[in-house]
Backbone as CSV, one residue per row, in Angstrom:
resi,resn,N_x,N_y,N_z,CA_x,CA_y,CA_z,C_x,C_y,C_z
1,MET,191.567,11.869,-3.250,192.414,11.032,-2.402,192.237,11.398,-0.937
2,PHE,192.245,12.702,-0.700,192.077,13.200,0.684,190.759,12.761,1.278
3,LEU,189.701,12.846,0.445,188.380,12.446,0.929,188.342,10.954,1.229
4,ALA,189.008,10.172,0.429,189.023,8.727,0.653,189.725,8.386,1.941
5,VAL,190.853,9.097,2.217,191.580,8.865,3.472,190.731,9.219,4.671
6,MET,190.046,10.370,4.567,189.182,10.812,5.670,188.060,9.829,5.910
7,ALA,187.486,9.303,4.843,186.386,8.347,4.985,186.876,7.087,5.664
8,GLY,188.114,6.650,5.275,188.658,5.456,5.907,188.938,5.677,7.362
9,SER,189.419,6.867,7.689,189.714,7.173,9.094,188.459,7.174,9.933
10,LEU,187.413,7.784,9.399,186.146,7.843,10.136,185.566,6.457,10.315
11,ALA,185.738,5.628,9.285,185.204,4.276,9.389,185.921,3.491,10.463
12,GLY,187.215,3.791,10.687,187.977,3.065,11.692,187.721,3.554,13.092
13,CYS,187.107,4.677,13.242,186.820,5.237,14.577,185.433,4.808,15.023
14,GLN,185.302,4.471,16.247,184.003,4.093,16.808,183.682,5.051,17.943
15,PHE,182.628,5.813,17.774,182.187,6.760,18.805,181.141,6.064,19.671
16,GLN,181.517,5.763,20.933,180.584,5.106,21.855,179.793,6.181,22.605
17,ARG,178.540,6.151,22.416,177.664,7.103,23.096,176.738,6.356,24.052
18,ARG,176.583,6.873,25.218,175.682,6.254,26.196,174.243,6.490,25.760
19,SER,173.448,5.464,25.807,172.039,5.580,25.453,171.306,6.385,26.511
20,ALA,170.304,7.143,26.070,169.486,7.905,27.022,168.757,6.990,27.982
21,ASP,168.662,5.705,27.595,168.008,4.742,28.479,168.801,4.543,29.774
22,TYR,170.090,4.913,29.750,170.944,4.700,30.911,171.188,5.989,31.707
23,SER,170.479,7.042,31.364,170.628,8.258,32.163,169.864,8.091,33.479
24,CYS,170.312,8.784,34.522,169.667,8.633,35.826,169.795,9.907,36.643
25,ASP,168.823,10.068,37.504,168.868,11.146,38.499,169.105,10.590,39.895
26,SER,168.769,9.312,40.100,168.962,8.657,41.389,169.164,7.176,41.156
27,GLN,169.555,6.468,42.193,169.795,5.029,42.089,168.535,4.276,41.660
28,ALA,167.348,4.830,41.993,166.086,4.174,41.648,165.889,4.068,40.138
29,ASP,166.620,4.898,39.352,166.467,4.876,37.900,167.291,3.760,37.257
30,CYS,168.140,3.091,38.041,169.031,2.066,37.497,168.565,0.673,37.885
31,SER,168.877,-0.295,37.047,168.521,-1.682,37.313,169.637,-2.580,36.800
32,GLY,169.479,-3.889,37.003,170.453,-4.842,36.494,171.816,-4.744,37.158
33,GLY,171.835,-4.301,38.417,173.103,-4.219,39.127,173.907,-2.971,38.835
34,ARG,173.365,-2.083,37.984,174.077,-0.842,37.673,173.870,0.182,38.790
35,VAL,174.796,1.138,38.848,174.719,2.181,39.853,174.647,3.534,39.166
36,CYS,174.008,4.485,39.828,173.874,5.832,39.271,175.109,6.637,39.658
37,ALA,175.905,7.020,38.664,177.119,7.785,38.916,177.313,8.780,37.788
38,GLY,177.457,10.035,38.139,177.680,11.053,37.122,176.523,11.220,36.170
39,GLY,175.308,10.872,36.594,174.133,11.023,35.748,173.863,9.856,34.832
40,TRP,174.642,8.750,34.975,174.473,7.581,34.112,174.426,6.312,34.941
41,CYS,173.633,5.333,34.473,173.602,4.013,35.098,174.778,3.215,34.548
42,VAL,175.759,2.953,35.401,176.956,2.249,34.957,177.170,1.017,35.805
43,GLU,177.920,0.067,35.227,178.292,-1.105,36.004,179.363,-0.706,36.993
44,SER,179.402,-1.389,38.102,180.387,-1.060,39.124,181.781,-1.124,38.537
45,GLY,182.518,-0.049,38.659,183.866,-0.009,38.106,183.912,0.458,36.665
46,ASP,182.753,0.697,36.029,182.702,1.110,34.624,183.407,2.443,34.436
47,GLY,184.348,2.453,33.540,185.017,3.702,33.223,185.831,4.226,34.389
48,GLY,186.233,3.343,35.276,187.044,3.786,36.395,186.245,4.425,37.498
49,ILE,184.929,4.406,37.404,184.089,5.021,38.421,184.006,4.099,39.622
50,SER,184.209,4.611,40.779,184.090,3.816,42.006,183.101,4.479,42.931
51,LEU,182.447,3.663,43.716,181.451,4.188,44.637,182.118,4.701,45.894
52,PRO,181.628,5.794,46.480,182.227,6.319,47.702,181.963,5.375,48.865
53,ASP,182.911,5.344,49.795,182.709,4.565,51.004,181.617,5.189,51.852
54,ALA,181.116,4.406,52.794,180.104,4.925,53.715,180.678,6.091,54.510
55,ASP,179.821,7.012,54.861,180.236,8.185,55.621,180.819,7.753,56.957
56,PRO,182.107,8.014,57.203,182.703,7.585,58.474,182.142,8.330,59.670
57,ASN,181.506,9.466,59.400,180.940,10.259,60.500,179.477,9.942,60.779
58,ALA,178.924,8.999,60.005,177.517,8.629,60.226,177.380,7.955,61.586
59,PRO,176.296,8.238,62.329,176.131,7.637,63.662,175.915,6.139,63.568
60,ASP,176.419,5.423,64.552,176.202,3.977,64.614,174.745,3.682,64.941
61,ALA,174.312,2.482,64.590,172.951,2.063,64.918,172.789,1.990,66.436
62,ASP,171.626,2.362,66.913,171.349,2.346,68.342,171.219,0.904,68.819
63,PRO,172.130,0.438,69.695,172.038,-0.958,70.156,170.830,-1.218,71.023
64,ASN,170.229,-0.129,71.551,169.060,-0.280,72.416,167.747,-0.120,71.665
65,ALA,167.826,0.052,70.358,166.595,0.197,69.576,165.787,-1.099,69.640
66,PRO,164.457,-0.989,69.701,163.636,-2.191,69.806,163.727,-3.054,68.565
67,ASP,163.490,-4.316,68.737,163.488,-5.262,67.637,162.432,-4.841,66.618
68,SER,162.874,-4.681,65.359,161.945,-4.218,64.326,160.865,-5.246,64.038
69,SER,161.064,-6.485,64.495,160.070,-7.525,64.247,158.973,-7.545,65.312
70,PHE,159.097,-6.667,66.331,158.109,-6.655,67.416,156.732,-6.266,66.879
71,VAL,155.735,-7.042,67.272,154.350,-6.769,66.886,153.553,-6.514,68.161
72,CYS,152.879,-5.391,68.216,152.118,-5.019,69.403,150.942,-5.987,69.583
73,PRO,150.860,-6.674,70.725,149.738,-7.595,70.955,148.396,-6.866,70.904
74,ALA,147.403,-7.545,70.393,146.079,-6.932,70.197,145.422,-6.546,71.515
75,THR,145.789,-7.196,72.613,145.145,-6.912,73.896,145.695,-5.652,74.563
76,CYS,146.766,-5.094,74.033,147.342,-3.873,74.611,146.519,-2.654,74.196
77,SER,146.486,-1.658,75.068,145.861,-0.387,74.688,146.692,0.287,73.600
78,ARG,148.003,0.171,73.737,148.958,0.686,72.752,150.316,0.104,73.111
79,CYS,151.285,0.327,72.257,152.646,-0.087,72.558,153.577,1.106,72.399
80,GLU,154.527,1.211,73.283,155.563,2.230,73.198,156.883,1.486,73.075
81,ALA,157.512,1.596,71.901,158.683,0.772,71.566,158.266,-0.694,71.711
82,ASP,158.932,-1.452,72.576,158.589,-2.867,72.727,157.831,-3.145,74.021
83,THR,157.172,-2.119,74.547,156.421,-2.255,75.798,154.923,-2.168,75.543
84,CYS,154.192,-3.149,76.044,152.727,-3.154,75.966,152.190,-2.284,77.093
85,VAL,151.348,-1.325,76.750,150.754,-0.433,77.751,149.277,-0.779,77.909
86,MET,148.888,-1.076,79.140,147.483,-1.309,79.473,146.975,-0.041,80.140
87,ASP,146.156,0.699,79.433,145.730,2.037,79.866,144.377,1.966,80.566
88,CYS,144.387,2.235,81.872,143.161,2.234,82.682,143.030,3.609,83.326
89,ALA,142.938,4.631,82.476,143.035,6.014,82.937,141.716,6.600,83.427
90,LEU,140.595,5.989,83.086,139.297,6.553,83.452,138.784,5.950,84.762
91,PRO,137.914,6.658,85.470,137.333,6.087,86.696,136.645,4.750,86.407
92,ASP,136.872,3.792,87.270,136.276,2.453,87.166,136.749,1.677,85.939
93,ALA,137.803,2.143,85.305,138.313,1.439,84.121,138.935,0.108,84.510
94,CYS,138.922,-0.818,83.574,139.531,-2.147,83.767,138.924,-2.839,84.985
95,ALA,137.598,-2.956,84.965,136.895,-3.588,86.083,137.122,-5.096,86.103
96,THR,137.438,-5.669,84.959,137.795,-7.088,84.919,139.319,-7.203,84.979
97,GLU,139.800,-8.395,85.224,141.237,-8.580,85.440,142.059,-8.121,84.235
98,VAL,143.101,-7.360,84.507,144.054,-6.953,83.480,145.096,-8.059,83.355
99,VAL,145.217,-8.637,82.176,146.168,-9.717,81.945,147.205,-9.245,80.928
100,CYS,148.445,-9.171,81.353,149.510,-8.748,80.444,149.850,-9.879,79.483
101,PRO,150.126,-9.569,78.218,150.469,-10.609,77.238,151.756,-11.329,77.624
102,PRO,151.884,-12.577,77.259,153.080,-13.345,77.612,154.313,-12.915,76.820
103,GLY,155.450,-12.933,77.493,156.722,-12.748,76.820,157.087,-11.341,76.417
104,VAL,156.309,-10.328,76.826,156.630,-8.953,76.465,156.690,-8.086,77.728
105,LYS,157.304,-6.926,77.592,157.301,-5.961,78.679,155.895,-5.373,78.805
106,CYS,155.459,-5.158,80.033,154.092,-4.686,80.236,154.075,-3.547,81.251
107,ARG,153.328,-2.505,80.932,153.137,-1.389,81.859,151.643,-1.165,82.040
108,VAL,151.195,-1.237,83.283,149.774,-1.067,83.590,149.597,0.272,84.290
109,GLU,148.756,1.124,83.714,148.554,2.467,84.246,147.131,2.600,84.771
110,CYS,147.003,2.557,86.086,145.688,2.655,86.723,145.530,4.083,87.256
111,GLY,145.086,4.972,86.366,145.061,6.393,86.691,143.700,6.967,86.998
112,GLY,142.651,6.158,86.893,141.311,6.648,87.220,140.840,6.066,88.542
113,ARG,140.103,6.824,89.310,139.647,6.340,90.612,138.893,5.012,90.461
114,ASN,139.214,4.079,91.351,138.624,2.734,91.341,139.032,1.907,90.121
115,ALA,140.039,2.341,89.407,140.476,1.586,88.221,141.207,0.315,88.645
116,CYS,141.274,-0.618,87.712,141.963,-1.904,87.925,141.371,-2.662,89.103
117,GLY,140.054,-2.614,89.184,139.375,-3.281,90.292,139.289,-4.786,90.143
118,GLY,139.608,-5.297,88.964,139.514,-6.739,88.738,140.809,-7.478,88.986
119,GLY,141.840,-6.777,89.402,143.129,-7.405,89.633,144.046,-7.279,88.432
120,ILE,145.312,-7.583,88.649,146.321,-7.482,87.595,147.150,-8.758,87.593
121,ASP,147.175,-9.426,86.446,147.963,-10.645,86.282,149.110,-10.345,85.315
122,CYS,150.297,-10.219,85.885,151.483,-9.934,85.080,152.442,-11.119,85.132
123,SER,151.902,-12.290,85.413,152.735,-13.460,85.662,153.448,-13.979,84.426
124,ALA,152.928,-13.695,83.235,153.538,-14.221,82.006,154.376,-13.186,81.267
125,ALA,154.345,-11.944,81.718,155.107,-10.887,81.051,156.598,-11.037,81.353
126,SER,157.427,-10.502,80.476,158.874,-10.572,80.700,159.344,-9.512,81.687
127,ASP,158.556,-8.468,81.847,158.927,-7.337,82.706,157.626,-6.624,83.038
128,CYS,157.462,-6.209,84.288,156.187,-5.607,84.662,156.391,-4.329,85.464
129,LEU,155.652,-3.285,85.091,155.653,-2.010,85.799,154.198,-1.595,85.983
130,ILE,153.808,-1.386,87.230,152.396,-1.112,87.532,152.282,0.196,88.296
131,TYR,151.387,1.067,87.839,151.121,2.335,88.512,149.693,2.331,89.055
132,CYS,149.577,2.414,90.358,148.271,2.561,91.013,148.282,3.942,91.659
133,ASN,148.046,4.951,90.850,148.274,6.322,91.304,147.013,7.170,91.378
134,ALA,145.867,6.531,91.532,144.625,7.240,91.834,143.978,6.531,93.020
135,ASN,143.221,7.268,93.810,142.625,6.697,95.017,141.776,5.468,94.703
136,ASP,141.898,4.470,95.578,141.088,3.246,95.512,141.359,2.399,94.277
137,THR,142.526,2.553,93.685,142.875,1.711,92.536,143.575,0.436,93.011
138,CYS,143.539,-0.549,92.146,144.251,-1.817,92.409,143.794,-2.431,93.730
139,ASP,142.483,-2.572,93.878,141.968,-3.140,95.122,141.641,-4.626,94.995
140,SER,142.324,-5.282,94.044,142.266,-6.737,93.891,143.698,-7.240,93.769
141,PRO,143.927,-8.543,93.877,145.305,-9.064,93.888,146.117,-8.679,92.652
142,ILE,147.407,-8.465,92.898,148.382,-8.189,91.841,149.398,-9.320,91.847
143,THR,149.591,-9.948,90.694,150.519,-11.083,90.595,151.606,-10.780,89.581
144,CYS,152.850,-10.819,90.033,154.002,-10.627,89.149,154.532,-11.988,88.710
145,GLY,155.367,-11.982,87.678,155.955,-13.222,87.182,157.415,-13.337,87.556
146,PRO,158.167,-14.182,86.863,159.574,-14.383,87.183,160.486,-13.239,86.751
147,GLY,160.007,-12.360,85.900,160.811,-11.219,85.464,160.826,-10.116,86.501
148,PRO,161.517,-9.016,86.220,161.528,-7.886,87.151,160.141,-7.264,87.264
149,CYS,159.803,-6.812,88.471,158.471,-6.254,88.712,158.586,-5.057,89.651
150,ARG,157.882,-4.002,89.310,157.818,-2.819,90.169,156.370,-2.378,90.253
151,VAL,155.898,-2.168,91.470,154.517,-1.761,91.684,154.511,-0.478,92.511
152,ASN,153.885,0.566,91.976,153.817,1.856,92.640,152.402,2.095,93.156
153,CYS,152.252,2.064,94.472,150.951,2.275,95.116,151.017,3.621,95.833
154,THR,150.823,4.687,95.068,151.137,6.019,95.569,149.916,6.843,95.960
155,ALA,148.724,6.307,95.778,147.510,7.032,96.164,146.857,6.334,97.351
156,SER,145.814,6.961,97.872,145.160,6.438,99.069,144.415,5.140,98.780
157,ALA,144.541,4.193,99.717,143.812,2.923,99.668,144.064,2.166,98.371
158,THR,145.313,2.054,98.006,145.688,1.314,96.801,146.400,0.017,97.177
159,CYS,146.283,-0.969,96.303,146.970,-2.260,96.484,146.586,-2.895,97.823
160,VAL,145.296,-3.001,98.055,144.827,-3.454,99.365,144.469,-4.941,99.396
161,MET,144.767,-5.666,98.299,144.503,-7.109,98.293,145.772,-7.918,98.045
162,GLY,146.894,-7.278,98.234,148.151,-7.990,98.164,148.865,-7.894,96.831
163,ILE,150.202,-7.930,96.923,151.089,-7.964,95.752,151.961,-9.197,95.894
164,ASP,151.899,-10.088,94.941,152.686,-11.315,94.997,153.793,-11.256,93.953
165,CYS,155.009,-11.032,94.428,156.158,-11.066,93.518,157.213,-12.028,94.069
166,ALA,156.752,-13.090,94.713,157.650,-14.078,95.310,158.549,-14.743,94.282
167,ASP,158.085,-14.860,93.038,158.856,-15.546,92.002,159.699,-14.603,91.159
168,SER,159.656,-13.311,91.437,160.336,-12.325,90.595,161.845,-12.331,90.822
169,CYS,162.585,-12.126,89.738,164.037,-12.038,89.854,164.471,-10.709,90.456
170,GLN,163.548,-9.749,90.479,163.800,-8.454,91.111,162.452,-7.792,91.337
171,CYS,162.169,-7.434,92.585,160.866,-6.836,92.885,161.041,-5.606,93.769
172,ASP,160.351,-4.549,93.388,160.356,-3.317,94.177,158.935,-2.797,94.286
173,THR,158.543,-2.426,95.483,157.221,-1.842,95.688,157.379,-0.469,96.330
174,VAL,156.472,0.416,95.978,156.439,1.755,96.571,155.044,1.944,97.133
175,CYS,154.926,1.904,98.449,153.619,1.992,99.103,153.530,3.296,99.887
176,SER,153.574,4.405,99.152,153.588,5.713,99.802,152.194,6.287,100.025
177,GLY,151.174,5.703,99.409,149.816,6.181,99.613,149.282,5.776,100.985
178,SER,148.449,6.606,101.580,147.888,6.266,102.887,147.019,5.020,102.785
179,ASN,147.171,4.128,103.757,146.407,2.875,103.799,146.628,2.008,102.563
180,SER,147.810,2.101,102.001,148.124,1.282,100.827,148.889,0.027,101.252
181,CYS,148.887,-0.954,100.367,149.642,-2.204,100.570,149.255,-2.903,101.875
182,THR,147.985,-3.163,102.016,147.511,-3.979,103.145,146.716,-5.147,102.559
183,PRO,147.216,-6.375,102.713,148.417,-6.756,103.456,149.698,-6.375,102.739
184,ALA,150.833,-6.571,103.446,152.130,-6.231,102.872,152.441,-7.136,101.694
185,PRO,153.256,-6.660,100.760,153.619,-7.474,99.591,154.344,-8.755,99.985
186,THR,154.230,-9.758,99.135,154.996,-10.995,99.280,156.228,-10.878,98.403
187,CYS,157.383,-10.761,99.032,158.632,-10.489,98.328,159.360,-11.788,97.990
188,PRO,160.393,-11.727,97.112,161.118,-12.938,96.743,161.713,-13.696,97.930
189,SER,162.117,-12.977,98.954,162.647,-13.624,100.151,162.642,-12.624,101.300
190,GLY,162.904,-13.138,102.504,162.941,-12.262,103.668,164.032,-11.222,103.577
191,VAL,165.153,-11.589,102.941,166.251,-10.643,102.835,165.914,-9.500,101.878
192,CYS,164.933,-9.697,101.031,164.511,-8.658,100.080,163.339,-7.840,100.625
193,THR,162.972,-8.070,101.867,161.842,-7.375,102.479,162.356,-6.351,103.483
194,ASP,161.942,-5.108,103.314,162.326,-4.060,104.254,161.637,-4.319,105.592
195,ILE,162.438,-4.508,106.630,161.877,-4.848,107.942,160.992,-3.729,108.477
196,GLY,161.359,-2.494,108.208,160.603,-1.376,108.745,159.271,-1.138,108.063
197,THR,159.222,-1.325,106.750,158.007,-0.992,105.996,157.268,-2.212,105.480
198,GLY,157.944,-3.334,105.389,157.330,-4.530,104.827,157.321,-4.549,103.315
199,GLU,157.942,-3.551,102.716,157.966,-3.479,101.255,159.102,-4.299,100.660
200,CYS,158.968,-4.623,99.370,160.014,-5.329,98.641,161.033,-4.306,98.135
201,ASP,162.310,-4.597,98.360,163.370,-3.660,97.983,164.544,-4.472,97.432
202,SER,164.769,-4.382,96.126,165.813,-5.183,95.488,167.216,-4.673,95.799
203,SER,167.321,-3.505,96.421,168.639,-2.955,96.729,169.191,-3.469,98.054
204,LEU,168.406,-4.241,98.795,168.832,-4.680,100.117,169.969,-5.700,100.078
205,ASP,170.009,-6.495,99.006,171.012,-7.549,98.943,171.205,-7.957,97.475
206,PRO,172.446,-8.306,97.068,172.669,-8.731,95.684,171.806,-9.919,95.262
207,SER,171.426,-10.751,96.221,170.607,-11.917,95.888,169.192,-11.520,95.499
208,CYS,168.833,-10.259,95.706,167.491,-9.768,95.321,167.452,-9.302,93.874
209,ARG,168.582,-9.388,93.189,168.661,-8.974,91.782,169.302,-10.096,90.977
210,THR,168.503,-11.035,90.581,168.998,-12.222,89.873,168.541,-12.292,88.423
211,CYS,168.006,-11.192,87.897,167.528,-11.201,86.520,168.705,-11.349,85.552
212,PRO,168.525,-12.088,84.456,169.590,-12.201,83.444,169.925,-10.842,82.879
213,GLN,171.194,-10.630,82.632,171.634,-9.353,82.069,171.636,-9.422,80.543
């Protein structure tokens, strides 16, 4: 009689065991919407299990991080974040015109003597920064576009065929090299032109800084 009762009791009990197919070491081991919790792939809320909230102390995403969809244009020497870099570091480098790709930030580095002898066309770039920091560099015309433009002519006899940034929303030139910037740059307006040096200076008047924020 006792054995019969025990058999009936066992028959009425159902032991639910998790299949080894649902064991996990990480979330990658689970599929079908299940989550890895306590070593098992379970449905959300299964057995009272809840997922932890995101770490409140985790740093926020950087709002200044470059767009992940940015693709470096093939004509660039390289790209740094979302900026196209045109590298003319060797003597006589970039003997033909340097043309910045349209719609992107562009930085032209003329670091070798006589580099960038073919001129620089930055008219289609969204932002332009030009370094003429070796002797006799940038001895052909430099053309900026409607975006902000800065041209640094810091070595001897640099930027000697003119800088045209008349259409720029903000233009600054640095002509500290001897015999540099002849003729003087063409600035967005007379009020943006330093009377003493002839250079473009966006700090002279608020109207010299009209770029969209």
